[in-house]
N, C-alpha and C positions, 0 to 999 in steps of 0.2 A: 504494500500500500504506500509506504513512504517513498519507494522508488518511483511509483507512478506520479506522486505529487511532485517529487523533485524533477522528474522529466517534464512534467507540465510547466513548472515554473521556469525551467531552463529554456523550453520552447517559447514561453511567453517573453522571457528576457531577450531571446534572440529576435523576436518580433519588435521589441523596443528599440533595438539597434537600427532596424530598418525604419522605424518611425522617426528616430533621431535624424537620419539622413534626409528625411522629407521635411524636417522642421517642426514636426508634431511631437509632443512629449506627453507621457503619462503623468509625470511629475516634474516640475521645474522649480528650483530654488526652494524646495520643501513645501511647495503648494500643489494641490491636485490640479491637473489639466485634463483629466479624463473622468469617466464615470462607468460604473459597472451596471449593465442593464439586464434585468431579469423580467420574466412575465409577471402578470398580475397575481396569478395563483401558481407559483412554481412548486414543483415537487420538493420534498424535503432535501434530497441530494443536491438540487440546484441551489437552494438557500444556503446549505452548508458550503458548497463550492464557492459561492459568491463571498460569504463571510471569511472563508480561508484565504481567498485571494486578497480581500481587503486587509485582513490581519497581517499577512506576510508583506504586502507592499508597504504598510505602515511601519513594520519592523525594519524594513530595508531603508526606507526613505524618510520616515517621520510624518508623511502626509497620508491622510485618510481619504481614500476615494469614496464618494457617495455611492450607495446602491439605490438604483431608481427603477421604476417600472416603465418608464418611457424615456427615450433619448432626448436630452435637452439640446438647445441650440447655443448654449453658452460655453460649450467645450467642443474641441475638434476631434477628440478621440472617444469612441464608445467601445467598451469591452462587453460583448454579449456572452452571457453565461446561460446555457440551457436554451431550449426551444421557446420561441415567442413569435408574435405576429411580425416583429421586426426582423427576426432571422428568416422568416418566411418571405418577407418582402425582398431581402437581400439574396434569396435563393440559397441559403445555407441550410443544409439538410444532414441528417444522420442516417440517411437511407442505406448507404453501403458500409456503414461502420458495424463492426462485430465485437462482441465480448468486452463491452465497456469502453471501447475506444472513443476518442474525441478528436475534433478538428481545432486547429489553432490558426 
């Protein structure tokens, strides 16, 4: 389980490097520049995943990213955790994923 979490955070951090090259940041100067987006009625596992992500980003940076149910317009980066109408609009699906896999 810890290996999966570590791998997930490693992949997320690799994605941060790409965001940095585009001028978009998850966190800048200790201030949140992103938000974690979940559905209105997420499964328990999605709530836990969003809270874990929020907790570890705060431990790493000191900034607490908000967990929201709709992407706001005041930030440039949205981190989608779990299935929602917003992931459907972006055509992000778990259709071909097996055995608890996820997409980053």
